[in-house]
C-alpha positions, -999 to +999 in steps of 0.1 A: -550+712-597-526+733-576-487+735-582-467+723-557-442+751-547-404+746-561-381+733-543-359+758-549-370+797-542-364+823-564-343+839-545-323+812-541-322+807-576-308+846-584-287+837-555-269+812-571-266+828-604-246+855-587-208+854-585-199+846-550-185+863-527-146+871-521-135+848-490-128+863-456-094+872-448-079+841-430-070+862-400-110+859-394-116+825-397-122+804-366-092+785-353-097+745-343-096+740-309-066+724-294-066+689-292-055+680-254-071+708-237-103+697-257-100+662-244-089+670-209-117+692-203-140+670-220-135+644-191-121+664-159-128+637-136-111+613-155-075+634-161-079+643-122-077+607-111-051+596-140-030+629-121-036+617-088-024+578-094+002+591-112+012+613-079+011+585-058+029+560-074+057+586-084+057+598-049+059+561-032+086+549-063+111+584-050+101+580-013+111+540-007+146+547-023+155+573-003+138+557+032+161+529+019+190+551+021+181+570+054+178+541+072+209+522+061+229+559+068+213+556+103+220+523+108+257+526+102+264+558+122+246+539+147+266+505+149+298+527+142+288+547+172+286+517+197+308+488+180+338+515+175+335+538+206+369+554+214+380+540+178+363+552+151+391+572+135+430+570+127+458+570+149+491+582+133+522+578+155+559+590+145+591+589+165+596+619+173+630+638+160+662+636+176+666+670+176+650+703+163+613+687+177+585+722+180+551+726+181+552+742+145+561+710+130+535+686+149+511+716+136+523+710+097+526+673+098+488+677+106+481+695+082+493+670+060+479+643+071+445+664+068+446+672+036+442+637+017+407+635+039+371+649+028+360+628-002+345+598+011+352+605+045+359+639+069+378+647+098+366+677+119+396+697+129+383+711+162+382+671+178+417+663+162+443+655+193+479+658+188+512+662+200+543+640+218+544+615+245+570+593+260+570+556+255+575+544+287+563+548+318+594+558+347+594+546+388+594+580+404+618+577+432+602+604+458+599+586+494+570+611+503+547+601+473+517+582+480+527+537+477+490+521+484+510+484+482+548+496+485+554+501+449+562+529+436+540+552+412+550+558+376+548+590+353+542+594+314+550+630+301+526+640+272+521+673+253+490+678+238+485+707+216+447+711+226+451+706+261+444+742+277+411+740+262+394+716+282+412+724+312+411+750+341+443+763+357+435+761+393+470+765+409+504+775+397+514+786+363+515+765+327+549+754+319+573+777+302+572+782+265+607+786+262+636+764+264+644+755+302+681+772+309+705+765+319+700+726+300+724+711+325+726+721+364+752+699+375+777+671+363+753+641+361+718+661+363+698+680+341+677+713+349+638+696+360+609+698+329+584+720+342+550+702+339+513+703+354+495+678+365+458+677+370+445+682+407+432+648+414+460+631+405+483+657+427+462+648+454+465+606+451+500+611+449+505+638+474+523+662+453+518+699+454+531+730+430+570+734+435+575+694+438+606+677+422+602+644+413+628+622+404+637+589+390+659+564+393+697+578+386+712+572+350+748+570+340+749+596+315+722+620+327+689+619+353+664+640+342+633+651+368+601+670+365+590+698+386+558+705+393+546+741+386+509+741+380+477+723+389+444+723+366+412+709+369+396+689+338+363+706+326+344+679+319+358+640+317+334+631+296+342+648+269+355+631+238+389+644+243+397+623+274+381+590+264+407+588+238+443+574+240+456+599+263+464+583+290+460+591+332+456+632+324+424+636+339+431+617+373+452+586+388+450+555+372+453+520+390+481+498+382+480+463+393+509+437+400+491+407+408+474+419+439+492+450+445+482+482+438+505+511+423+494+545+410+505+557+373+499+593+364+507+615+333+521+655+331+519+678+307+547+692+290+550+727+277+567+732+243+596+752+257+609+714+269+594+696+238+626+689+223+637+675+260+612+651+265+630+618+254+657+623+280+627+608+303+623+573+292+651+578+258+622+575+231+593+594+226+568+597+196+546+620+183+510+613+179+480+624+157+443+614+166+422+620+134+384+609+146+365+600+118+332+620+115+309+590+115+275+615+115+290+622+076+297+584+067+264+569+040+262+535+030+261+534-002+296+547-001+311+523+020+331+506+002+347+538-013+351+550+026+370+516+031+396+515+002+404+551+009+407+545+045+429+513+036+450+530+015+456+559+046+467+529+065+493+508+042+487+523+006+492+550-022+482+577+007+505+562+034+537+563+010+526+600-002+525+610+035+553+595+045+572+615+018+556+646+018+559+646+060+596+637+061+586+607+082+595+577+069+588+559+098+549+572+103+524+545+110+489+546+109+461+522+124+424+517+125+401+497+135+375+512+108+379+488+083+367+457+101+341+478+112+332+487+081+331+449+063+310+440+100+288+470+091+281+461+055+280+421+063+247+433+086+235+454+058+233+426+035+217+400+060+191+430+064+183+433+028+161+407+017+136+422+044+143+460+033+133+446-005+105+423-005+085+454+005+093+477-019+091+448-048+057+440-038+042+475-040+064+482-072+045+446-088+014+460-077+016+491-083+030+480-123-004+459-124-028+490-115-011+510-142-016+489-163-054+485-157-058+522-155-046+525-192-068+495-200-093+515-185-087+540-204-085+526-238-121+508-230-135+537-224-123+559-251-123+526-279-153+542-301-140+579-303-101+563-311-118+542-339-138+568-352-103+587-355-089+558-375-117+553-397-117+596-410-081+590-423-063+595-388-035+572-383-024+551-357+015+572-354-006+604-348-034+588-328-010+573-305+008+612-305-021+628-294-025+602-263+010+610-257+007+649-252-028+643-234-007+623-204+022+645-205+001+674-193-014+654-168+016+628-158+048+648-159+037+679-133+021+649-114+051+632-113+078+663-110+054+672-079+056+637-064+092+640-069+103+670-054+079+663-024+096+630-016+130+650-019+118+676+004+100+651+032+128+626+029+165+645+025+195+626+020+227+629-001+221+604-031+196+615-054+197+594-086+183+560-072+150+582-064+155+597-098+156+566-118+128+554-099+104+583-104+115+586-141+104+548-147+069+547-128+062+579-150+071+569-184+049+537-173+019+557-162+025+579-195+027+551-221+004+526-202-032+546-223-012+548-254+003+516-261-030+504-249-046+522-274-019+509-301-029+477-295-067+481-295-055+500-336-040+474-344-056+448-374-067+422-360-040+391-364-051+352-362-048+343-328-015+320-317-030+297-295+006+289-281+016+324-271+000+322-237+010+286-227+047+297-239+045+329-217+033+308-188+059+283-191+089+309-197+074+323-161+072+289-146+110+282-157+121+314-142+104+310-108+118+272-106+155+286-116+153+318-092+138+290-059+165+270-066+189+295-067+180+309-035+177+272-021+215+272-029+229+303-022+205+321+003+184+352-006+216+373+004+248+353-002+276+365+025+300+386+011+279+396-022+250+423-031+217+410-032+208+394-063+172+407-081+165+375-091+167+360-058+146+389-039+122+386-070+116+348-062+086+355-039+068+379-070+075+354-093+060+327-071+029+351-069+027+352-103+028+317-110+001+314-087-021+343-106-021+323-139-025+294-124-055+310-106-068+324-140-071+289-152-089+274-125-109+300-114-136+304-143-137+265-140-145+263-104-167+294-106-187+277-136-192+245-115-205+266-087-231+285-113-240+254-130-248+242-091-268+276-087-283+271-116-302+241-101-318+260-076-344+282-080-327+313-074-313+339-105-292+364-086-265+335-075-265+317-109-263+351-131-235+364-110-213+332-109-222+325-146-209+366-153-180+354-127-164+330-147-173+340-184-157+377-178-163+413-191-172+418-231-147+431-252-161+467-267-155+479-303-158+463-334-130+436-325-157+422-301-155+390-294-175+378-270-161+370-234-126+359-227-127+354-191-121+373-158-091+396-162-058+383-150-044+413-137-063+419-107-057+387-095-019+386-100-022+424-082-039+406-051-016+376-052+015+401-050+003+419-023-010+388-003+023+368-009+048+395-003+028+406+025+028+369+040+060+361+035+075+392+049+049+393+082+061+355+083+098+366+085+089+395+112+071+371+133+102+345+134+125+376+139+100+380+169+096+346+186+135+342+176+144+372+197+120+362+228+134+327+228+175+342+227+158+368+254+142+337+275+173+320+276+197+349+282+173+356+313+165+320+320+128+328+315+106+354+317+120+373+345+152+362+373+162+375+403+197+366+412+226+370+440+260+375+438+282+336+440+265+319+465+246+347+488+212+331+494+183+352+484+165+370+512+138+349+530+105+346+514+119+368+485+114+338+463+076+324+476+067+364+473+079+366+434+057+335+427+028+347+441+028+382+416+001+388+392+012+371+359+035+345+367+027+315+359+060+295+368+079+297+399+109+281+401+135+290+424+174+275+427+204+270+441+233+271+419+270+266+424+296+267+396+327+259+419+315+219+424+332+191+412+325+158+397+345+126+408+342+091+391+343+095+359+369+090+330+386+122+337+385+118+377+375+153+388+360+176+368+347+210+375+308+216+368+280+235+378+255+219+401+218+235+400+194+221+428+155+229+415+119+215+422+116+189+394+078+195+379+087+238+377+120+233+363+106+211+338+081+230+328+105+259+324+132+240+304+101+229+281+089+262+274+123+276+267+131+246+246+164+237+266+168+205+279+132+190+279+127+163+303+105+140+324+104+151+356+097+116+368+133+111+363+144+130+392+115+115+416+128+107+448+107+088+477+113+089+515+139+106+535+174+110+516+201+090+528+240+102+526+248+068+511+217+067+487+224+080+454+203+112+442+190+110+410+206+134+383+207+148+347+238+151+333+247+174+307+258+159+271+292+174+279+296+151+310+270+124+296+300+112+273+324+110+303+298+088+325+274+058+317+239+060+322+233+045+354+266+049+370+272+067+405+296+095+410+305+119+440+298+158+435+316+179+459+299+215+461+325+246+463+318+253+504+319+219+517+294+186+514+291+159+497+269+140+472+264+107+456+242+111+422+235+085+401+227+092+360+193+093+347+190+112+317+212+136+297+199+172+287+216+194+263+214+226+277+196+237+305+177+272+314+200+283+343+232+273+326+223+274+289+255+275+275+258+241+251+289+232+260+287+234+296+294+208+322+261+207+342+246+185+369+206+191+378+195+169+409+162+176+427+160+202+454+149+182+482+175+158+483+202+180+474+194+206+502+195+178+530+230+164+522+246+197+506+255+227+532+236+261+518+213+240+491+185+250+514+182+284+505+182+293+470+203+321+453+180+327+422+145+327+410+136+326+377+098+328+366+074+326+336+045+346+327+040+379+322+055+394+346+061+435+359+095+446+361+087+475+383+072+452+405+093+429+408+119+452+416+101+470+442+091+434+458+130+426+457+136+465+476+109+459+501+128+426+510+168+437+511+178+430+546+193+455+567+222+474+556+248+458+577+238+422+563+237+437+527+262+414+510+288+430+493+293+426+460+317+407+444+333+423+415+369+448+428+372+480+413+382+477+377+427+482+369+430+515+353+393+529+364+411+556+386+382+554+416+375+528+444+337+514+435+312+529+455+282+510+472+262+490+451+228+508+443+197+485+454+191+470+423+229+458+420+223+441+450+200+414+438+196+423+399+164+419+382+163+411+347+133+402+324+129+388+291+104+420+279+138+442+283+161+415+269+140+417+240+138+460+238+177+458+238+175+430+209+154+452+189+167+488+196+192+482+163+180+511+136+187+488+111+162+467+122+136+493+130+142+510+093+139+477+075+106+466+093+094+503+087+101+500+056+084+470+051+051+479+069+048+511+050+054+494+016+028+466+022+007+499+033+012+510+001+007+473-020-027+467+001-039+506-015-028+498-052-044+461-046-079+480-037-077+501-068-072+473-086-104+454-081-118+494-081-106+494-113-119+464-125-156+469-114-149+508-127-144+485-163-174+467-167-198+497-150-214+500-185-223+467-190-232+459-155-256+486-160-275+481-191-277+445-178-292+459-143-315+481-159-327+452-182-334+432-153-353+457-132-377+461-163-382+426-154-389+430-118-352+426-101-353+445-068-325+469-057-314+445-030-313+416-059-293+440-081-267+446-053-263+412-047-255+402-081-226+424-084-212+411-053-220+376-065-199+386-098-171+404-083-163+384-049-154+353-064-125+365-079-119+380-046-117+353-026-102+331-048-071+357-049-073+355-012-073+316-012-044+320-038-024+344-018-025+323+014-014+292-004+014+310-023+022+327+007+031+294+027+047+281-003+072+309-007+081+303+033+079+268+028+104+269-003+126+302+004+121+305+043+149+282+050+173+306+030+171+334+055+200+341+080+176+359+107+206+365+132+212+403+120+172+410+125+172+393+156+199+406+174+220+375+185+231+345+160+200+322+153+198+291+133+185+297+095+149+296+085+117+312+089+091+294+107+061+287+088+032+298+109-006+303+100-011+335+120+011+362+097+000+347+066-040+344+076-040+377+091-025+394+056-050+377+035-078+376+052-073+414+064-068+421+029-098+404+017-122+422+041-110+452+029-117+445-007-149+430+001-159+462+019-149+482-009-169+460-037-199+462-006-197+499-006-191+501-041-218+483-056-244+496-028-238+536-035-228+530-074-256+503-083-289+518-075-275+555-097-261+533-128-294+515-134-313+548-125-294+562-153-297+535-176-338+535-169-338+573-179-317+570-212-351+551-225-343+551-265-314+567-264-292+535-264 
């Protein structure tokens, strides 16, 4: 028998008896691989995707506050430039000293006035205008001066320190800088003050270099001025001349009733500063300090308003009066009132500007939580193995934090820096806080989920979820009640986060409700599909109703569909639908305001009672796009006799009843039945004409009563009240006294009514083509009607010939809408909202894809097994779609319903006046278009992504599973 060999070779036995060799030095022992580097190298794609997700989320978080600041600052500056044009500054005045007046004293006071500025607002020293002026104009008695209506011209004297830099000396010389001597030329007379006049003013008055201009004699001494030079203004549109500098650039028109006289101002040199007060016995020093609007910030508006208020009447004003030695120093400004208006506008537009960022923030929160859950499920076995081998939960979580810090923090820092670089704005703290919060969430999502997975299982509390849902429901109800009671943005207060969170809370409630209902409904559909012969539909719907299986040693089977992706879709659809409904209401309200302002979609007017050119109204009605053409005859100077107030001034409107009724119906202004104004046969002078009275007149008349209308240019018309209208398109003022009569009867009984003086139209009308038509119908120049308005008093220029477009002005509702929507506050709010909605849609799509990725291993194993049983590839794709699309469709339907509920519950609390550009009644109109567009658009995007993912990744996953063989 052969002896089996020994299990231990002899050499091994001898070696084991020998002493063990010494251990090698510790310096040559292999070091363990760094944990973070090893784990990141093990999954490079997941690392890059996590860094990319953190980068995008932090970029949005840092960019949205800076975009809000930029939009608010731009809107504030634009509002102040338009509403406070010429008054965006501080006007400081003080009585001139009785003696010792000098240019140095004026400059020294200016330095003290500029000292308190620079904290919250700035004053550009180069744009400051200061000097001295007399306080009362004096009439010039020189007979050679021009007197248009027999009234003498009047003159004021000014000394402006910066004047020489804005004019060019054309003739003569500047006034002397030394006092004029002798101080008194003869008893009762004074040496003339040396002045310079503008060339235009001198030409208007008839003065020239060397002219001595006198005023009425006085008892003490009679001052006079000598014109020593003439200057030309370099640029009359310069802001230097648009301030309160009187008539330095040219002579101004001054009207005594209908009589014209000239006002002129002259510049005095520094040599005669101390004698300026003798011209009108009193003089004052002034300093105009224009505030640099370009450096004002919306976030510091309250502090700026307080500083300027202190400058006007407060500690700063008291300090300046003491330091300058001018006890009667007085400062005025319109800026505090303009700041209050700007703040109210910002508050009114804040809800729309906050809805978008709130929505994208909610969806991003869900996506980051899903990403953390996906990473934890993917590495569940590894984490439990580490825990089983002696690792503590704290140590494991710490290592996971280290992994996240290496990827998240650099990405967050780069995203924040990019946002700061792309959107420069002075305020940095909100962007940093928002970016830090999102970066912290991205960093903690995975470790917190891992800590929850590694926590020992505890008995499940059935009360936890109902209690949490009840708390959400209570918070939502409280927010909705508060919004309906106070409004989304209560006047005079800042935006309440609870109020702006109301749409998000409604979306969260809808998501929780759908999470309860969707498995039940899908289960019913699965049972219904199971009665058929097909397997794909039943299996897909059954898996959709049961949800994904949990992983790890604590797997308890299926727990139902995940709530987070549904909440993400609902938040995106709800906020998008609600915001789109707001914008749709703004657009419709703006169009309504524009139509009422114009009188329709297009209008052609004539001045006064001048008729439109012959054939113009008919040709305008035949233009392409015109649906309704309404020629009108309007008389604003008519009188109504026979009412309870005997006679009252009214506006008579003669129009064709059917066309005018259609116009009133479309504009929503005084709709009426055209049959009320119907007349039969030829009108008789004694037969009353049917008429519609405005509500203002209806209270003074009785239904069916007969009254007399007398147009301003003669004639008489008896009218019979057949109805009342609350407003009318041709004269839409609610309190206007108007009478609407049929055109046929009116033209036969009233002079001039047979030729319309206004045309209104409805439809898609090209304004350029309409203006070209008006130009082609213009009469000969001799027959062109004269412009009604006279030259504006004080303008300094006579009105020249009217441009062709001003003879018969053309207005369109499209141009009015553009003008109403030109406010930067509106545009910035809309841009921010749509940008936020784009981000929310992207994150919602990512939430669905993450959910698909979470179930990839389980789904791949199932499909591989079914492939071995004869499942075709096309059926596998259909199975994936049947499993994933029910949740998307449920979220779409639920999101649309929640968005509609949000509009119905919260819409009435929103004030749209600021966004519209005109005062409109509060309320957001519930229309299906905006809500369905947002819901169906996002649903289509998600469905397309699911189809692409199912078609491209399903085949690869199945093939991988089949090749795995018995390794699984």
